C-alpha positions as a Markdown table, in Angstrom:
| # | Residue | x | y | z |
|---|---|---|---|---|
| 1 | Met | 21.8 | 11.4 | -1.2 |
| 2 | Arg | 19.0 | 9.7 | -3.0 |
| 3 | Thr | 15.8 | 8.9 | -1.2 |
| 4 | Gln | 14.3 | 5.4 | -0.8 |
| 5 | Arg | 11.5 | 6.5 | -3.1 |
| 6 | Gln | 13.9 | 7.6 | -5.8 |
| 7 | Val | 15.9 | 4.3 | -5.6 |
| 8 | Leu | 12.7 | 2.2 | -5.8 |
| 9 | Cys | 11.4 | 4.3 | -8.7 |
| 10 | Asp | 14.6 | 3.7 | -10.6 |
| 11 | Val | 14.7 | 0.0 | -9.9 |
| 12 | Met | 11.0 | -0.5 | -10.8 |
| 13 | Leu | 11.2 | 1.6 | -14.0 |
| 14 | Ala | 14.3 | -0.4 | -15.1 |
| 15 | Ala | 12.6 | -3.7 | -14.4 |
| 16 | Gly | 9.5 | -2.5 | -16.3 |
| 17 | Gln | 11.6 | -1.7 | -19.4 |
| 18 | Cys | 12.5 | -5.4 | -19.5 |
| 19 | Gly | 9.0 | -6.5 | -18.8 |
| 20 | Thr | 9.9 | -7.8 | -15.4 |
| 21 | Trp | 7.5 | -7.9 | -12.5 |
| 22 | Leu | 8.9 | -7.8 | -8.9 |
| 23 | Thr | 7.5 | -8.9 | -5.6 |
| 24 | Leu | 8.1 | -7.0 | -2.4 |
| 25 | Gln | 10.5 | -9.7 | -1.3 |
| 26 | Glu | 12.5 | -9.3 | -4.5 |
| 27 | Leu | 12.6 | -5.5 | -4.1 |
| 28 | Ala | 13.7 | -5.9 | -0.5 |
| 29 | Gln | 16.6 | -8.2 | -1.6 |
| 30 | Leu | 17.6 | -5.7 | -4.4 |
| 31 | Thr | 17.5 | -2.6 | -2.3 |
| 32 | Cys | 18.0 | -3.7 | 1.4 |
| 33 | Tyr | 14.8 | -1.9 | 2.4 |
| 34 | Gly | 12.0 | -3.5 | 4.4 |
| 35 | Glu | 8.9 | -4.8 | 2.6 |
| 36 | Ala | 6.5 | -2.7 | 4.5 |
| 37 | Ser | 8.5 | 0.5 | 3.7 |
| 38 | Ile | 8.7 | -0.5 | 0.0 |
| 39 | Ser | 5.0 | -1.0 | -0.1 |
| 40 | Ala | 4.4 | 2.4 | 1.3 |
| 41 | Gln | 6.8 | 4.1 | -1.1 |
| 42 | Leu | 5.2 | 2.4 | -4.1 |
| 43 | Arg | 1.8 | 3.8 | -3.0 |
| 44 | His | 3.4 | 7.3 | -2.8 |
| 45 | Leu | 4.7 | 7.0 | -6.4 |
| 46 | Arg | 1.1 | 6.9 | -7.6 |
| 47 | Lys | 0.5 | 10.4 | -6.1 |
| 48 | Pro | 0.7 | 13.5 | -8.4 |
| 49 | Gln | 3.4 | 15.1 | -6.2 |
| 50 | Tyr | 5.6 | 12.1 | -6.6 |
| 51 | Gly | 5.2 | 11.5 | -10.4 |
| 52 | Ala | 1.7 | 10.0 | -10.8 |
| 53 | Phe | 3.2 | 6.7 | -11.9 |
| 54 | Val | 0.9 | 3.8 | -12.8 |
| 55 | Leu | 1.5 | 0.9 | -10.4 |
| 56 | Glu | 0.2 | -2.4 | -11.7 |
| 57 | Lys | -0.3 | -5.3 | -9.3 |
| 58 | Arg | -1.1 | -9.0 | -10.2 |
| 59 | Arg | -1.0 | -12.3 | -8.5 |
| 60 | Arg | 2.2 | -14.2 | -9.3 |
| 61 | Glu | 1.6 | -17.6 | -11.0 |
| 62 | Met | 3.4 | -20.3 | -9.1 |
| 63 | Asp | 3.9 | -24.0 | -9.6 |
| 64 | Glu | 1.2 | -26.1 | -8.0 |
| 65 | Val | 3.8 | -27.7 | -5.6 |
| 66 | Leu | 4.5 | -24.3 | -4.2 |
| 67 | Arg | 0.9 | -23.2 | -4.1 |
| 68 | Ala | 0.2 | -24.6 | -0.7 |
| 69 | Glu | -2.7 | -23.1 | 1.3 |
| 70 | Glu | -0.4 | -21.7 | 4.0 |
| 71 | Leu | 1.6 | -19.7 | 1.4 |
| 72 | Gly | -1.3 | -17.5 | 0.3 |
| 73 | Ala | -1.2 | -15.1 | -2.6 |
| 74 | Val | 2.1 | -13.7 | -3.8 |
| 75 | Trp | 1.8 | -10.3 | -5.4 |
| 76 | Glu | 4.1 | -8.8 | -8.0 |
| 77 | Tyr | 4.3 | -5.2 | -9.2 |
| 78 | Gln | 5.3 | -3.2 | -12.2 |
| 79 | Leu | 5.7 | 0.6 | -12.4 |
| 80 | Gln | 5.1 | 2.7 | -15.5 |
| 81 | Arg | 5.3 | 6.3 | -16.2 |
| 82 | Gly | 1.8 | 7.9 | -16.5 |
| 83 | Met | 0.7 | 11.3 | -17.6 |
| 84 | Arg | -2.3 | 13.2 | -16.5 |
| 85 | Val | -4.7 | 14.4 | -19.2 |
| 86 | Ala | -8.0 | 16.2 | -19.0 |
| 87 | Val | -11.0 | 14.1 | -20.2 |
| 88 | Arg | -14.3 | 15.8 | -20.9 |
| 89 | Arg | -17.2 | 13.8 | -19.5 |
| 90 | Gly | -20.8 | 13.9 | -20.8 |
| 91 | Pro | -23.3 | 16.6 | -19.6 |
| 92 | Glu | -24.3 | 16.5 | -16.0 |
| 93 | Arg | -27.8 | 17.3 | -14.7 |
| 94 | Ser | -27.1 | 21.0 | -15.0 |
| 95 | Gly | -26.3 | 20.5 | -18.7 |
| 96 | Ala | -22.7 | 21.6 | -18.3 |
| 97 | Gly | -19.8 | 19.3 | -19.2 |
| 98 | Arg | -17.4 | 18.4 | -16.5 |
| 99 | Met | -13.6 | 17.9 | -16.7 |
| 100 | Ala | -12.0 | 14.9 | -15.0 |
| 101 | Met | -8.4 | 13.9 | -14.6 |
| 102 | Ser | -7.4 | 10.5 | -15.9 |
| 103 | Leu | -4.1 | 8.6 | -16.3 |
| 104 | Val | -3.0 | 7.6 | -19.7 |
| 105 | Cys | 0.2 | 5.6 | -20.4 |
């Protein structure tokens, strides 16, 4: 049986291949999971133990007619595979270089 996180990961990666951004409401309609649960699972996907995916978030552009004050912002998301690479930073006070982890798509 596939977990909720695996289902969301597959849906988001497939949408990303088409350049599609999805809102929590759209994901809930596609997967039948609750929006709060989806949001939590998307946060988990950024963690190294769950794939270290890159989760992008942006405000959805809406027609002015729909942009009433009571609606507030609508956010949409896109998931991309990321990979961890070591990046050497400049010398610290001690004079030794320091390694840091960074995400590169």
